[in-house]
Legacy VTK file of the C-alpha trace (Angstrom):
# vtk DataFile Version 3.0
C-alpha trace
ASCII
DATASET POLYDATA
POINTS 81 float
27.174 -8.889 -21.089
24.596 -9.574 -18.396
21.296 -8.416 -18.589
20.148 -8.312 -15.091
20.801 -5.487 -12.876
20.680 -6.609 -9.510
21.375 -3.268 -7.466
18.349 -2.251 -9.496
15.665 -2.155 -7.032
13.076 -1.536 -9.819
14.664 -3.937 -11.850
12.027 -6.256 -13.837
8.923 -4.545 -12.321
6.396 -2.222 -14.378
4.789 1.221 -14.172
1.511 -0.742 -13.268
3.438 -3.096 -10.507
4.575 0.224 -9.160
1.543 2.527 -9.133
-0.596 -0.504 -8.259
1.412 -1.668 -5.526
1.908 2.514 -3.749
-2.433 2.857 -4.314
-2.696 -0.487 -2.471
-0.598 0.652 0.792
-0.912 4.088 0.712
-4.616 4.544 -0.722
-5.533 7.347 -3.565
-5.756 9.763 -1.100
-2.072 9.524 0.755
-0.311 8.931 -2.482
-1.834 12.005 -4.278
-0.296 14.241 -0.841
2.900 12.388 -1.485
2.873 12.865 -5.464
0.881 15.697 -5.823
-0.211 15.018 -9.769
-3.953 15.019 -10.493
-4.125 11.361 -11.798
-3.425 10.470 -8.393
-6.228 13.264 -6.478
-9.294 13.500 -9.145
-10.918 10.337 -10.231
-8.118 8.288 -9.410
-7.253 5.045 -11.240
-4.362 3.053 -12.529
-4.873 3.325 -16.176
-4.811 7.055 -15.585
-2.396 7.080 -13.730
-0.105 4.888 -16.314
-1.542 7.332 -19.351
0.324 10.542 -17.345
3.274 8.419 -16.126
4.099 7.783 -19.279
3.860 11.100 -20.765
5.651 13.026 -18.297
8.633 12.120 -16.825
9.169 13.753 -14.002
6.130 12.626 -12.282
7.471 9.016 -13.294
10.626 9.643 -11.911
8.994 10.962 -7.918
7.163 7.905 -8.001
9.883 5.732 -8.609
11.592 7.278 -6.119
8.707 7.336 -3.552
8.572 3.062 -4.418
12.100 3.057 -3.711
11.562 5.206 -0.461
8.980 3.000 0.487
9.882 -0.688 -0.093
13.609 -0.820 -0.132
14.709 1.955 2.122
12.608 -0.203 4.896
14.290 -3.151 3.915
17.930 -1.803 4.818
18.374 -1.144 0.778
21.124 1.301 -0.044
18.381 2.530 -2.522
16.275 4.686 -0.175
17.387 7.817 -0.343
LINES 1 82
81 0 1 2 3 4 5 6 7 8 9 10 11 12 13 14 15 16 17 18 19 20 21 22 23 24 25 26 27 28 29 30 31 32 33 34 35 36 37 38 39 40 41 42 43 44 45 46 47 48 49 50 51 52 53 54 55 56 57 58 59 60 61 62 63 64 65 66 67 68 69 70 71 72 73 74 75 76 77 78 79 80
């Protein structure tokens, strides 16, 4: 069985890479408006965001969905929704 997932746009990405790229693309203020969680709104940092997102599945799901919409929908990927 192969461990590759060619159709999964998040395959091989760490949560840190996802948050870092989103924060760089949108900035913390806009990121906090798009995904309304305090770790993006009050004294944001990669470290605090990772700590929260690793414990809170619904928030992680929203962040991953935003990543896919932002970086894969624009590229014509069927993963954008």
